[in-house]
C-alpha positions in Angstrom: -9.4 -23.0 31.4 -9.9 -24.7 28.1 -11.2 -28.3 28.0 -8.4 -30.9 28.1 -8.4 -34.3 26.4 -8.8 -36.1 29.7 -12.0 -34.2 30.4 -13.3 -34.7 26.9 -13.3 -38.5 27.2 -10.7 -39.4 24.6 -7.2 -40.8 25.1 -3.8 -40.4 23.6 -4.6 -42.7 20.6 -7.5 -40.3 19.7 -5.1 -37.3 20.1 -2.7 -38.9 17.6 -5.2 -40.3 15.1 -5.2 -37.2 12.9 -1.5 -36.7 12.8 0.8 -37.2 9.9 3.5 -39.9 10.1 6.3 -37.6 10.9 4.3 -35.8 13.6 3.6 -39.1 15.3 7.3 -40.0 15.2 8.3 -36.7 16.6 5.6 -36.9 19.3 6.9 -40.3 20.5 10.5 -39.0 20.3 9.5 -36.1 22.6 8.1 -38.3 25.3 10.7 -41.1 24.9 13.0 -39.3 27.3 12.3 -36.7 30.0 13.6 -33.5 28.7 13.1 -29.8 29.4 14.1 -28.5 26.0 13.2 -29.8 22.6 14.2 -28.4 19.2 12.0 -29.4 16.3 13.2 -28.6 12.7 10.4 -29.1 10.2 10.2 -27.7 6.7 7.7 -24.8 6.3 4.2 -26.1 5.7 4.8 -29.5 7.3 2.6 -28.9 10.3 4.7 -27.6 13.2 1.8 -25.9 14.9 -0.3 -29.0 15.0 2.6 -31.0 16.4 3.3 -28.5 19.2 -0.3 -28.2 20.2 -0.6 -32.0 20.3 2.3 -32.2 22.7 0.9 -29.3 24.7 -2.5 -31.0 25.0 -0.8 -34.1 26.3 1.3 -32.2 28.8 -1.7 -30.4 30.1 -3.6 -33.7 30.4 -0.8 -35.3 32.3 -0.7 -32.2 34.5 3.0 -31.7 33.9 2.2 -28.1 33.0 -0.7 -25.9 33.9 -0.1 -22.9 31.6 1.2 -22.2 28.1 3.0 -19.3 26.6 3.4 -19.1 22.9 6.1 -16.7 21.5 5.8 -15.6 17.9 7.6 -13.2 15.5 4.5 -11.2 14.6 1.1 -10.0 15.9 -0.8 -11.9 13.1 0.8 -15.2 14.2 -0.4 -14.7 17.7 -4.0 -14.8 16.5 -3.3 -17.7 14.1 -1.9 -19.8 17.0 -5.0 -19.0 19.1 -7.3 -20.1 16.4 -5.4 -23.4 16.0 -5.3 -24.0 19.7 -9.1 -23.8 19.9 -9.3 -27.1 17.9 -7.4 -28.8 20.8 -9.7 -27.3 23.4 -6.9 -24.9 24.5 -7.9 -21.3 25.1 -5.1 -18.9 24.2 -5.3 -15.2 24.8 -3.8 -13.6 21.6 -4.7 -10.1 22.8 -2.7 -10.3 26.0 -0.7 -7.1 26.6 2.1 -6.3 29.0 -0.1 -3.7 30.7 -2.5 -6.5 31.7 0.0 -8.2 34.1 -1.9 -11.3 35.0 -3.6 -13.3 32.2 -7.3 -13.8 32.3 -8.7 -16.8 34.2 -10.7 -18.0 31.2 -7.5 -18.8 29.3 -5.0 -21.7 29.5 -2.3 -19.5 28.2 -1.2 -16.4 26.2 0.5 -15.7 22.9 3.1 -12.9 22.8 5.7 -11.6 20.4 9.5 -11.7 20.9 9.4 -7.9 20.9 6.7 -8.0 23.6 8.9 -10.2 25.8 11.9 -8.0 25.2 9.9 -4.9 26.4 9.2 -6.4 29.8 11.1 -9.7 30.5 10.6 -9.5 34.3 6.9 -9.5 33.9 7.0 -12.7 31.8 9.4 -14.3 34.2 7.0 -13.7 37.0 4.2 -15.3 35.0 6.4 -18.3 34.2 7.4 -18.8 37.8 3.9 -18.5 39.2 2.6 -21.7 37.3 4.1 -24.8 35.7 4.5 -23.4 32.2 5.2 -24.8 28.8 6.8 -22.2 26.5 6.5 -22.7 22.7 8.9 -20.7 20.6 7.6 -20.3 17.1 10.4 -19.7 14.6 12.9 -19.7 17.4 15.6 -18.3 15.3 14.0 -14.9 15.9 15.2 -15.1 19.4 18.6 -14.3 17.9 17.4 -11.4 15.8 18.9 -9.0 18.3 21.0 -9.7 21.4 18.4 -8.0 23.5 15.7 -10.3 22.3 17.8 -13.4 23.1 18.7 -12.1 26.5 15.1 -11.2 27.3 13.8 -14.6 26.2 16.4 -16.3 28.4 15.5 -14.1 31.4 11.8 -14.5 31.0 11.5 -18.2 30.3 14.5 -19.7 32.1 12.1 -20.9 34.9 9.8 -22.7 32.5 9.0 -26.4 33.2 9.1 -27.3 29.5 10.2 -25.5 26.4 9.6 -26.5 22.7 11.5 -24.6 20.0 10.1 -24.7 16.5 11.8 -23.6 13.3 11.7 -24.3 9.6 15.2 -22.9 9.0 17.7 -23.8 11.7 20.4 -21.4 10.6 21.0 -17.7 10.9 23.1 -15.1 9.0 24.9 -14.0 12.1 26.5 -15.5 15.2 24.0 -14.5 17.9 23.3 -17.6 20.0 19.7 -18.8 20.2 18.5 -19.3 23.7 17.7 -22.8 25.0 19.3 -24.4 22.0 22.0 -27.0 22.5 25.3 -26.4 20.7 28.0 -28.9 20.1 31.7 -28.2 19.4 32.9 -28.5 15.9 36.4 -29.6 14.8 38.5 -26.5 14.2 36.4 -24.3 16.5 32.9 -22.9 16.6 29.7 -24.6 17.7 26.8 -26.1 15.8 23.2 -26.4 16.9 21.8 -29.8 17.7 18.2 -30.6 16.8 16.1 -33.2 18.6 14.0 -34.0 15.5 14.4 -33.0 11.9 11.8 -33.3 9.0 13.2 -31.7 5.9 11.8 -30.7 2.6 12.9 -33.8 0.8 11.1 -36.3 3.1 8.1 -34.0 3.2 8.0 -34.0 -0.6 8.1 -37.8 -0.7 5.3 -38.0 1.8 3.2 -35.5 -0.2 3.1 -33.2 2.8 4.4 -30.3 0.8 4.2 -29.2 -2.8 7.0 -29.6 -5.3 8.4 -26.1 -6.1 9.1 -25.1 -9.7 11.4 -22.1 -9.9 11.2 -20.0 -13.1 14.2 -17.7 -13.4 14.3 -14.6 -15.6 17.4 -12.8 -16.9 17.6 -9.7 -19.1 19.7 -6.8 -20.0 20.0 -4.1 -17.3 21.1 -0.6 -17.8 21.7 1.9 -14.9 23.6 5.1 -14.1 26.1 5.0 -11.2 26.7 7.8 -8.7 29.6 8.9 -10.7 27.4 9.4 -13.8 28.6 6.3 -15.7 26.1 4.3 -17.6 26.5 0.5 -17.2 24.8 -2.2 -19.2 25.0 -5.9 -18.1 23.0 -9.1 -18.3 21.4 -10.2 -15.1 23.1 -13.2 -13.7 26.5 -12.8 -15.5 29.8 -12.4 -13.7 29.9 -9.0 -12.0 31.3 -7.3 -8.9 29.2 -7.3 -5.8 28.1 -3.7 -6.3 27.2 -4.4 -9.9 25.1 -7.4 -9.0 23.2 -5.4 -6.4 22.6 -2.6 -8.9 21.6 -4.9 -11.7 19.3 -6.7 -9.3 17.6 -3.5 -8.2 17.3 -2.4 -11.8 15.4 -5.5 -12.6 13.0 -4.8 -9.7 12.4 -1.2 -10.8 8.6 -1.0 -11.3 9.1 1.3 -14.3 11.2 -1.3 -16.1 10.2 -4.0 -18.6 11.5 -6.8 -16.4 8.9 -6.5 -13.6 6.1 -6.1 -16.1 7.1 -9.1 -18.1 7.6 -11.3 -15.1 4.2 -10.3 -13.5 2.5 -11.1 -16.9 4.2 -14.5 -16.9 3.3 -15.2 -13.3 -0.4 -14.2 -13.9 -0.5 -16.6 -16.9 0.9 -19.3 -14.7 -1.7 -18.6 -12.0 -4.4 -18.9 -14.6 -3.1 -22.3 -15.6 -2.8 -23.5 -11.9 -6.3 -22.4 -11.2 -7.6 -24.9 -13.7 -6.8 -27.6 -11.2 -6.9 -25.4 -8.0 -9.8 -22.9 -8.6 -8.9 -20.8 -5.5 -5.1 -20.7 -6.1 -3.6 -17.4 -5.2 -0.4 -15.5 -6.0 1.9 -13.5 -3.8 4.4 -10.8 -4.8 7.1 -10.2 -2.2 8.3 -6.6 -2.6 11.3 -4.6 -1.4 9.5 -1.7 0.2 6.1 0.0 0.4 6.6 2.1 -2.7 7.5 -0.9 -4.8 4.6 -2.9 -3.3 2.1 -0.2 -4.4 3.7 0.1 -7.8 3.5 -3.7 -8.4 -0.1 -3.6 -7.3 -0.9 -1.0 -9.9 0.8 -3.1 -12.6 -1.2 -6.2 -11.5 -4.4 -4.1 -11.6 -3.6 -3.2 -15.2 -3.1 -6.9 -16.0 -6.1 -8.4 -14.3 -8.5 -5.5 -14.1 -8.7 -5.9 -10.3 -6.5 -4.3 -7.6 -4.7 -6.9 -5.6 -4.7 -7.0 -1.8 -1.8 -4.9 -0.5 -0.4 -5.8 2.9 2.0 -3.3 4.5 3.7 -3.6 7.9 2.4 -0.2 9.1 -1.2 -0.9 8.1 -3.2 -1.6 11.3 -5.6 -3.7 9.1 -2.8 -5.9 7.8 -3.8 -8.9 9.8 -7.4 -8.6 8.8 -6.4 -8.3 5.1 -4.4 -11.5 5.3 -7.2 -13.4 7.0 -9.7 -12.1 4.4 -7.4 -13.1 1.5 -7.0 -16.6 3.0 -10.7 -17.4 2.7 -11.4 -15.5 -0.5 -10.7 -16.4 -4.2 -8.8 -13.2 -5.0 -6.0 -13.7 -7.4 -3.1 -11.7 -6.0 -1.7 -10.3 -2.8 1.4 -7.9 -2.6 3.4 -7.7 0.6 6.7 -6.5 1.9 7.4 -8.8 4.9 4.0 -9.5 6.6 3.5 -12.7 4.7 7.1 -13.8 4.4 7.2 -16.1 7.4 4.9 -18.4 9.4 1.6 -17.0 8.0 -0.7 -19.8 6.9 -2.3 -19.1 3.5 -2.6 -22.6 2.1 -4.0 -21.5 -1.3 -0.9 -19.5 -2.2 0.6 -21.4 -5.2 2.4 -18.8 -7.4 5.0 -16.4 -6.1 7.1 -13.6 -7.4 10.4 -13.0 -5.4 10.6 -9.3 -6.2 12.9 -8.4 -3.3 16.7 -7.9 -3.0 16.9 -9.6 0.4 19.6 -12.3 -0.2 19.9 -14.3 3.0 19.2 -18.0 3.0 16.9 -17.6 6.0 14.6 -15.1 4.4 14.6 -17.0 1.1 13.6 -20.3 2.7 10.9 -18.7 4.8 9.5 -16.9 1.7 9.4 -20.0 -0.3 7.7 -21.7 2.6 4.6 -19.6 2.0 3.9 -21.7 -1.2 4.6 -25.3 -0.2 1.8 -26.1 2.1 -0.1 -28.9 0.4 -3.9 -29.4 0.7 -4.3 -32.3 -1.6 -2.0 -34.6 -3.5 -0.8 -33.3 -6.8 -0.7 -29.6 -6.0 2.4 -27.7 -7.2 4.0 -24.4 -6.4 5.6 -22.0 -8.9 8.0 -19.2 -7.9 9.3 -16.6 -10.3 12.7 -15.0 -9.4 15.6 -13.0 -10.9 18.5 -14.9 -12.4 20.8 -13.8 -9.6 23.5 -16.4 -8.7 22.8 -16.4 -4.9 19.0 -17.0 -5.5 19.6 -19.7 -8.0 21.9 -21.4 -5.5 19.2 -21.2 -2.8 16.7 -22.7 -5.2 19.0 -25.5 -6.1 19.7 -26.3 -2.5 16.0 -26.2 -1.3 16.4 -29.7 0.3 19.6 -28.8 2.1 19.3 -29.0 5.9 21.5 -26.6 7.8 22.2 -26.1 11.5 22.8 -22.8 13.3 26.6 -22.3 13.5 28.4 -20.0 16.0 31.9 -19.0 15.1 34.6 -19.7 17.7 34.8 -17.2 20.5 38.5 -17.6 20.4 38.7 -15.9 17.0 41.1 -13.0 16.8 39.8 -9.4 16.6 40.9 -9.2 13.0 38.9 -12.4 12.3 35.9 -10.9 14.1 36.1 -7.8 11.9 36.4 -9.8 8.8 33.4 -12.0 9.7 31.4 -8.8 10.5 32.4 -7.3 7.1 31.3 -10.5 5.3 28.2 -11.2 7.3 25.0 -11.2 5.4 22.3 -9.1 6.9 18.6 -9.9 6.9 17.6 -6.4 5.7 14.0 -5.7 5.2 13.9 -3.1 2.5 17.3 -2.7 0.8 20.7 -4.1 0.4 23.1 -2.8 3.0 25.8 -0.3 1.9 24.3 -0.3 -1.6 25.8 2.5 -3.7 23.4 5.1 -5.0 22.4 4.5 -8.6 19.6 5.2 -11.1 17.8 2.4 -12.9 17.4 3.3 -16.6 16.1 0.2 -18.4 15.5 -3.5 -17.7 14.5 -6.1 -20.4 13.4 -9.6 -19.6 14.3 -13.0 -20.9 13.1 -16.3 -19.7 16.3 -18.0 -18.5 15.5 -21.5 -17.2 13.4 -23.7 -14.9 15.0 -25.1 -11.7 13.4 -28.2 -10.2 14.6 -31.0 -7.9 18.3 -29.9 -8.3 18.1 -29.9 -12.1 17.8 -27.2 -14.8 15.4 -27.3 -17.7 14.3 -25.1 -20.6 16.0 -22.8 -23.0 17.0 -19.2 -22.8 14.3 -17.4 -24.8 12.5 -14.1 -25.0 9.7 -13.4 -22.6 6.4 -14.1 -24.3 7.8 -16.7 -26.7 6.2 -20.1 -27.4 9.1 -21.8 -25.5 8.2 -19.8 -22.4 4.6 -20.7 -22.8 5.5 -24.4 -22.8 6.6 -24.0 -19.1 4.0 -21.5 -18.0 1.3 -23.9 -19.3 2.4 -26.9 -17.1 -0.7 -28.4 -15.4 -1.3 -27.2 -11.9 -1.9 -30.7 -10.5 1.1 -33.0 -10.8 3.0 -35.2 -8.5 6.8 -34.7 -8.2 7.7 -37.4 -10.7 5.2 -36.1 -13.3 6.7 -32.6 -12.9 10.1 -34.0 -13.6 9.0 -36.0 -16.7 7.0 -33.1 -18.2 9.9 -30.7 -17.7 12.2 -33.1 -19.5 9.8 -33.7 -22.3 9.2 -30.1 -23.0 12.9 -29.3 -23.0 13.6 -32.2 -25.3 10.9 -31.1 -27.7 12.3 -27.5 -27.8 15.8 -28.8 -28.5 14.5 -31.1 -31.2 12.6 -28.2 -32.9 15.7 -26.0 -32.8 17.9 -28.8 -34.2 15.4 -29.3 -37.1 15.6 -25.5 -37.8 19.4 -25.5 -38.1 19.1 -25.4 -41.9 17.7 -21.9 -41.5 20.2 -20.8 -38.9 21.3 -17.8 -40.8 17.8 -16.3 -40.8 16.9 -14.1 -37.8 15.6 -16.2 -35.0 13.3 -15.3 -32.2 14.8 -17.4 -29.4 18.2 -17.9 -27.9 20.3 -21.0 -27.6 19.7 -24.0 -25.3 21.2 -24.3 -21.8 22.4 -27.8 -22.5 25.4 -26.5 -24.4 29.0 -26.9 -23.4 31.5 -24.0 -23.1 34.1 -22.9 -25.5 37.3 -24.7 -24.4 39.9 -23.1 -26.6 41.3 -19.7 -25.9 40.0 -17.4 -28.7 42.4 -15.5 -30.9 41.9 -12.0 -32.2 40.4 -12.0 -35.7 42.8 -11.5 -38.5 42.2 -9.8 -41.9 43.2 -13.0 -43.8 40.8 -15.2 -41.8 37.8 -12.9 -41.9 35.0 -13.6 -44.4 34.4 -10.9 -47.1 32.6 -7.8 -45.9 28.9 -7.6 -46.9 28.2 -6.4 -50.4 27.4 -2.9 -51.1 23.9 -3.8 -52.2 23.0 -5.5 -48.8 19.4 -4.8 -47.7 19.3 -1.5 -45.7 18.4 -1.9 -42.1 16.9 0.8 -39.8 18.7 2.0 -36.7 15.9 0.4 -34.6 16.3 -3.0 -36.3 20.1 -2.9 -35.9 19.7 -1.9 -32.2 17.3 -4.9 -31.7 19.9 -7.3 -33.3 22.6 -6.0 -31.1 20.4 -6.4 -28.0 19.6 -9.9 -29.1 23.2 -10.8 -29.5 24.2 -9.3 -26.2 21.5 -11.3 -24.5 22.8 -14.5 -26.0 26.4 -13.6 -25.1 25.2 -12.9 -21.6 23.4 -16.2 -21.3 26.5 -18.0 -22.7 28.7 -16.2 -20.2 26.3 -17.1 -17.4 26.6 -20.8 -18.4 30.3 -21.0 -19.1 31.9 -18.4 -16.8 33.6 -16.7 -19.8 33.8 -12.9 -19.9 31.6 -11.1 -22.4 34.6 -9.7 -24.3 36.1 -13.2 -24.7 32.9 -14.5 -26.3 32.6 -11.5 -28.6 36.2 -12.0 -29.7 35.6 -15.7 -30.5 32.5 -14.8 -32.5 34.5 -12.3 -34.5 37.2 -14.9 -35.1 34.6 -17.4 -36.3 32.4 -15.1 -38.3 34.6 -12.1 -39.2 33.8 -8.5 -39.2 34.4 -5.5 -36.9 33.5 -5.0 -33.3 29.8 -5.0 -32.5 29.1 -1.3 -32.7 30.5 -1.2 -36.3 29.0 -4.6 -37.4 26.3 -4.8 -40.1 23.0 -6.6 -39.7 24.3 -9.5 -41.7 27.4 -9.8 -39.6 25.4 -9.7 -36.4 22.9 -12.3 -37.7 25.9 -14.5 -38.5 27.1 -14.3 -34.9 23.7 -15.0 -33.6 23.5 -18.1 -35.7 27.0 -19.1 -34.7 26.3 -18.9 -30.9 23.1 -20.9 -31.4 25.1 -23.4 -33.4 27.5 -23.8 -30.5 24.7 -24.6 -28.2 22.8 -27.0 -30.5 26.0 -28.9 -31.6 27.4 -29.1 -28.1 30.7 -27.6 -29.3 32.2 -24.3 -30.5 33.2 -24.7 -34.1 
């Protein structure tokens, strides 16, 4: 058995001396009342593992428990827990298998996965009954991943003397109850989970326990072909049907498209800047599936000259690759799900959310890979598509949620509706996604989201405006991040306002996000109100240049629609009323330039006139 603190000659005060403030508070709350179950909710990166092992060491020292079982979502986390436990003098067998039966006498406990428990719950119940056992559920929401997992965990660990449940995201996308979690009735039906101690992202940020997260969102024009053979063009993030959003999103993530290449270039530039203050900072691309992961790795190799570490779930060496990356100074790692939850790689500081998984649980856990602070002033930067659901998650990073179960008295019709609307935490694709073919995906820098606010201006990828935000110093405290973002946005708006005298000249960057929407209903343009048509001796423009102008105007219209909620057609009609001329396909270069200037004028003046 591992050495306990009572044998090592130090007391409780020594055990607590290295803890953070919240960990000490949660420790005292645990022992304030005798309780069998304890649910701790702490933001990813806050130190849940250290907290649980501190409590475990104290329970062992008091001889309230004699054995420990740690239940994790993945094999890699089993080994990670065992290494952490060694620092407390607790020997955990992370290689324990069901075939072993009894754990080795040299160990204080074992680490197993939820799937391992589900494969043989009776075995684990016998182990739990034989000795006074503390069970630690790491990321306990996984006990509700499948009904069989929850039932197995309940059967196996119901006899446990003590149980500690840990999670960074106390909510799920379905209604499976989580074993050993207390639920309270809600007004109007249903039940809500009750946590014993909560330490959210907001307090953790104030305490400098986690890094501030800067989200950099990218939009662009997406073009794809549907199953019926129709070609659709839309701007990512604008108002679309559910199917169209899914298809535009997947088009953006197509490794053959421009969007992914541009975003990876921007992320690598950001990583270079961050490494000026954090020399070993690393980046992580979270991909949809194995094929995308390999393709993204090839793109990164082309950018950096070095192939990134690729971690795939079916790779037997995946755990070793993660461990090696953790202690190296390699720039990039690409993974599907192996590094999305619980894995401790503190040097990860730049991320690319290149997956179409859209549940709040997965998003929160993915972002949690980048927030673990090692020193004051470190920041995290996450690049993501301008998809409304993701922007909403980013804006609500500090929101604390509980696990909610719908009322069991719901009618069958209500159950069917809830099932139809239920988000699924799918690994590699969106459920029921119609077949389509991605054709083209451009990229535009949309905005920065930070601390519930939005900064920046819609602009082309690779523009000086984008560089302003990619070049933010890597070492900043939260207030400095806020001040710098505001200063850079104000400087960009001032520069554009100063350039209004040349508004009719072709410009390289779109309008600012601080604009207000058109409030009057547009009228169809009339022949009497339209300006004169361009003269016959207007400068000839090539088809390619004309196509580029149309693309630029469509991007601006898409960004305006995204900000105001107005349909694209309504905005185009208003621009024609203001500037005159035919519909866009028949408009001349001068007419398109006039509309580009007008929509920028709306933004800079704060009105549509």
